[in-house]
C-alpha positions as CSV (number, residue, x, y, z in Angstrom):
1,M,7.5,19.1,-12.1
2,K,7.1,17.7,-8.6
3,I,7.1,20.2,-5.8
4,R,9.0,19.1,-2.7
5,R,7.1,19.7,0.5
6,T,8.9,21.1,3.6
7,P,8.9,19.1,6.9
8,G,6.6,21.7,8.3
9,E,4.0,21.2,5.5
10,I,4.2,17.4,6.0
11,L,3.8,17.7,9.7
12,F,0.8,20.1,9.2
13,E,-0.9,17.7,6.8
14,A,-0.3,14.7,9.1
15,A,-1.8,16.6,12.1
16,N,-4.8,17.5,10.0
17,L,-5.3,13.9,8.9
18,L,-5.0,12.7,12.5
19,I,-7.5,15.2,13.8
20,L,-10.0,14.6,11.0
21,S,-9.7,10.8,11.5
22,I,-10.5,11.2,15.1
23,L,-13.5,13.4,14.3
24,V,-14.7,10.8,11.8
25,L,-14.4,8.0,14.4
26,L,-16.2,10.1,17.0
27,T,-19.0,10.8,14.6
28,L,-19.4,7.3,13.2
29,Y,-19.0,5.2,16.3
30,P,-22.4,6.0,17.9
31,F,-24.1,4.9,14.7
32,I,-21.9,1.8,14.5
33,H,-22.6,0.9,18.1
34,V,-26.3,1.1,17.6
35,L,-26.0,-0.9,14.4
36,F,-24.0,-3.7,16.0
37,A,-26.2,-3.7,19.1
38,S,-29.3,-4.1,17.0
39,F,-27.9,-7.4,15.6
40,S,-26.7,-8.7,19.0
41,N,-28.1,-11.3,21.4
42,P,-30.2,-9.5,24.1
43,A,-28.7,-11.5,27.0
44,Q,-25.1,-11.2,25.9
45,M,-25.6,-7.5,25.0
46,A,-26.9,-6.8,28.6
47,S,-23.8,-8.3,30.1
48,H,-21.4,-6.6,27.8
49,S,-19.5,-3.4,28.8
50,G,-17.1,-1.2,26.9
51,V,-16.6,-0.6,23.2
52,L,-18.7,-2.6,20.9
53,L,-16.9,-3.4,17.6
54,W,-19.0,-6.2,16.3
55,P,-22.3,-7.9,17.0
56,I,-22.4,-10.2,20.0
57,G,-24.2,-13.4,19.1
58,F,-25.7,-12.4,15.8
59,E,-29.6,-12.3,15.9
60,L,-32.4,-10.8,13.8
61,G,-35.1,-11.1,16.4
62,A,-35.2,-7.4,17.1
63,Y,-35.7,-6.5,13.5
64,Q,-38.4,-9.1,13.1
65,S,-40.2,-7.6,16.1
66,V,-39.9,-4.0,14.7
67,L,-41.0,-4.9,11.2
68,E,-44.0,-6.8,12.6
69,N,-45.1,-3.9,14.7
70,P,-48.1,-2.2,13.0
71,N,-47.2,1.2,14.5
72,I,-43.9,1.2,12.6
73,L,-45.7,0.5,9.3
74,L,-48.3,3.1,10.0
75,G,-45.6,5.6,11.0
76,Y,-43.7,5.0,7.7
77,Q,-46.9,5.5,5.6
78,N,-47.7,8.8,7.4
79,T,-44.1,10.0,7.4
80,L,-43.7,9.4,3.6
81,F,-46.9,11.4,3.0
82,Y,-45.6,14.2,5.2
83,V,-42.2,14.2,3.6
84,L,-43.5,14.2,0.0
85,A,-46.4,16.6,0.5
86,G,-44.5,18.9,2.9
87,T,-41.5,19.1,0.6
88,V,-43.6,20.0,-2.4
89,I,-45.6,22.7,-0.5
90,S,-42.5,24.2,1.1
91,L,-40.5,24.2,-2.1
92,A,-43.3,25.9,-4.0
93,L,-43.7,28.6,-1.4
94,T,-40.0,29.1,-1.1
95,I,-39.4,29.4,-4.9
96,I,-42.3,31.9,-5.4
97,S,-41.4,34.0,-2.4
98,A,-37.7,34.1,-3.2
99,Y,-38.4,35.1,-6.8
100,V,-40.5,38.1,-5.7
101,L,-38.0,39.2,-3.1
102,S,-35.1,38.8,-5.5
103,R,-36.4,40.7,-8.6
104,K,-35.8,44.4,-9.1
105,G,-38.7,46.9,-9.3
106,Y,-41.2,45.2,-7.1
107,L,-43.1,47.5,-4.7
108,Y,-42.3,47.3,-1.0
109,K,-39.6,44.6,-1.7
110,K,-37.3,46.0,1.0
111,F,-40.1,46.2,3.5
112,F,-41.1,42.5,3.0
113,N,-37.4,41.5,3.1
114,L,-37.2,43.1,6.5
115,V,-40.4,41.5,7.7
116,V,-39.1,38.1,6.7
117,V,-35.7,38.6,8.3
118,V,-37.3,39.7,11.6
119,T,-39.0,36.3,12.0
120,M,-35.5,34.7,12.2
121,F,-34.9,36.6,15.4
122,F,-38.3,36.9,17.1
123,S,-41.0,34.3,17.7
124,G,-44.4,34.5,19.2
125,G,-43.9,31.4,21.3
126,L,-45.6,28.1,21.6
127,I,-48.9,29.2,23.1
128,P,-49.8,31.8,20.4
129,F,-48.6,29.3,17.8
130,Y,-51.0,26.7,19.1
131,L,-53.9,29.1,19.5
132,Q,-53.4,30.3,15.9
133,V,-53.3,26.7,14.5
134,Q,-56.4,25.9,16.7
135,S,-58.3,28.9,15.4
136,L,-57.7,27.8,11.8
137,G,-59.2,24.4,12.6
138,L,-56.0,22.5,11.8
139,T,-55.5,20.6,15.1
140,N,-55.6,16.8,14.8
141,T,-55.3,17.0,11.0
142,R,-52.5,16.3,8.6
143,W,-52.5,20.0,7.6
144,A,-51.2,20.9,11.1
145,L,-47.8,19.3,10.1
146,L,-47.8,20.7,6.6
147,L,-48.9,24.4,6.6
148,P,-47.9,26.2,9.8
149,S,-44.1,25.4,9.3
150,A,-44.2,25.2,5.5
151,L,-41.8,28.0,4.9
152,S,-38.3,28.3,6.4
153,T,-36.9,31.8,6.6
154,Y,-33.3,30.6,6.3
155,N,-34.1,28.5,3.2
156,L,-35.9,31.5,1.7
157,M,-32.9,33.8,2.2
158,V,-30.6,31.2,0.6
159,M,-32.9,30.8,-2.3
160,R,-33.4,34.5,-2.7
161,T,-29.7,35.1,-2.8
162,A,-29.3,32.3,-5.4
163,F,-31.9,34.0,-7.6
164,Q,-30.2,37.3,-7.3
165,S,-27.0,35.8,-8.7
166,I,-28.7,35.2,-12.0
167,P,-27.8,38.0,-14.5
168,D,-30.5,40.6,-15.1
169,S,-29.8,40.6,-18.8
170,L,-31.4,37.1,-19.1
171,E,-34.6,38.5,-17.6
172,E,-34.5,41.6,-19.7
173,S,-34.0,39.7,-22.9
174,A,-36.9,37.3,-22.0
175,R,-39.2,40.3,-21.3
176,I,-38.3,41.8,-24.7
177,D,-39.5,38.5,-26.3
178,G,-42.8,38.8,-24.4
179,A,-42.1,36.5,-21.4
180,H,-44.0,37.2,-18.2
181,D,-42.9,36.4,-14.6
182,F,-44.2,32.9,-14.6
183,T,-42.4,32.0,-17.8
184,I,-39.2,33.7,-16.5
185,L,-39.4,31.8,-13.2
186,T,-40.1,28.4,-14.7
187,R,-37.9,28.5,-17.8
188,I,-35.0,30.7,-16.7
189,V,-34.7,31.1,-13.0
190,V,-35.5,27.6,-11.8
191,P,-33.4,25.7,-14.4
192,L,-30.4,27.9,-13.5
193,S,-30.9,27.3,-9.7
194,T,-30.9,23.5,-9.8
195,P,-28.2,23.0,-7.2
196,T,-29.8,25.3,-4.7
197,I,-33.3,23.7,-5.3
198,A,-31.8,20.3,-4.7
199,I,-30.4,21.4,-1.4
200,M,-33.8,22.9,-0.5
201,I,-35.4,19.5,-1.2
202,L,-32.8,17.9,1.1
203,F,-33.4,20.4,3.9
204,Y,-37.1,20.3,3.8
205,G,-37.2,16.5,3.3
206,V,-34.9,15.8,6.3
207,G,-36.8,18.4,8.4
208,Q,-40.1,16.7,7.7
209,W,-38.6,13.2,8.3
210,N,-37.2,14.2,11.7
211,S,-40.2,16.3,12.8
212,W,-42.0,15.1,15.9
213,F,-42.7,18.1,18.1
214,N,-45.5,19.6,16.1
215,A,-47.1,16.2,15.8
216,M,-46.9,15.7,19.6
217,V,-48.5,19.2,20.1
218,F,-51.2,19.1,17.4
219,L,-52.2,15.5,16.8
220,R,-54.4,13.4,19.1
221,S,-55.2,10.5,16.7
222,R,-52.5,7.8,16.5
223,D,-53.6,7.1,13.0
224,L,-51.9,10.4,12.0
225,Y,-48.7,9.9,14.0
226,P,-45.4,10.2,12.0
227,L,-42.7,7.6,12.4
228,Q,-40.6,9.8,14.7
229,L,-43.4,10.1,17.3
230,F,-43.6,6.3,17.5
231,L,-39.8,6.3,17.8
232,R,-40.1,8.8,20.7
233,E,-42.5,6.5,22.5
234,I,-40.1,3.6,22.2
235,L,-36.9,5.5,23.1
236,V,-38.1,8.1,25.6
237,L,-41.1,6.4,27.2
238,S,-39.5,2.9,26.8
239,D,-42.8,1.6,25.4
240,T,-41.9,-1.7,23.6
241,S,-45.0,-3.6,24.7
242,D,-46.4,-3.9,21.2
243,M,-43.2,-5.7,20.1
244,T,-42.5,-7.9,23.1
245,T,-46.0,-9.4,23.7
246,N,-44.9,-12.9,22.7
247,M,-41.9,-12.9,25.0
248,T,-41.7,-13.8,28.7
249,S,-38.4,-14.1,30.5
250,D,-36.2,-12.0,28.2
251,R,-38.9,-9.4,27.5
252,E,-36.9,-6.6,29.1
253,L,-33.6,-7.6,27.5
254,M,-35.3,-7.8,24.1
255,G,-36.7,-4.4,24.6
256,E,-33.2,-2.9,24.6
257,T,-32.2,-4.4,21.3
258,I,-35.6,-3.5,19.8
259,K,-34.8,0.2,20.6
260,Y,-31.5,-0.1,18.6
261,A,-33.2,-1.8,15.7
262,T,-35.9,0.8,15.6
263,I,-33.3,3.6,15.4
264,I,-31.7,1.9,12.4
265,V,-35.0,1.2,10.7
266,T,-36.0,4.9,11.0
267,T,-32.6,6.4,10.2
268,V,-31.2,4.4,7.3
269,P,-33.9,5.5,4.7
270,I,-33.1,9.2,5.0
271,L,-29.4,8.6,5.0
272,C,-29.8,6.9,1.6
273,V,-30.9,10.3,0.1
274,Y,-27.6,12.1,0.8
275,P,-25.5,10.3,-1.8
276,F,-27.8,11.4,-4.6
277,L,-27.7,15.1,-3.5
278,Q,-24.1,15.3,-2.3
279,K,-22.8,16.8,-5.5
280,Y,-25.2,19.7,-5.2
281,F,-24.5,20.3,-1.5
282,V,-21.5,22.6,-1.5
283,K,-22.4,24.3,-4.8
284,G,-26.0,25.0,-3.7
285,I,-25.0,26.5,-0.4
286,M,-22.2,28.6,-1.8
287,I,-24.4,30.0,-4.6
288,G,-26.8,31.1,-1.9
289,A,-24.1,32.7,0.2
290,V,-22.4,34.9,-2.3
291,K,-24.5,38.0,-1.7
292,G,-26.3,39.3,1.4
């Protein structure tokens, strides 16, 4: 039986649709502008003003310059290593820590929970952080980007809450059958927490992909730079000299479209990850937010 909607309900839904459509346009347009500008002719793009709804004088010269830049290729290699290694290390630490903090009967569990939560509100600051990393001999090494920020307190709390939602009866029955903590973790807890773990992979992976500040502070060798640090040089410092060496009169104009092309090249890969993890997103977050 079809339910008739009142005029007020129709008006409310129409207003919601309008507001959401505007928000979607406001969110997507900057990306669309950068995408179209990256395919545009540099001279025509420089003289254009106003909203950009399509490429102006379609050209691929900016992408050719970006892909031929050895720094971009080096940055991709380093970033892929940081993303893969960092995600594995962070996920392992998060799972193990969350399991210990979520199980009943562990000594000083409340104390360690408090210690972990305190770090969400208080920080030692950049200088003590740098001195600590330096004292460990990690500066100007890949480990400086992998170990000091390997564990996220927020992600740990979400994972811990997800583990707490698993019935205690499953653990008790496993212990009766002779299972130990490692067996319970790998064969019961982890398989039942797949949505939350998928979201942790997304969070840690995106965090490593977008990370540039720690690299700027701790790295001195350009051979170790991640992609985002090279992107910062191009966008903030306007350093496109490596990609415009063969150009003369339109070197400055070409530099602008190169910036747009670099943004697309460094952004699209991580955006392709979201569709594969989207189905886990809401479920994973909600599971980790049921209990405090």
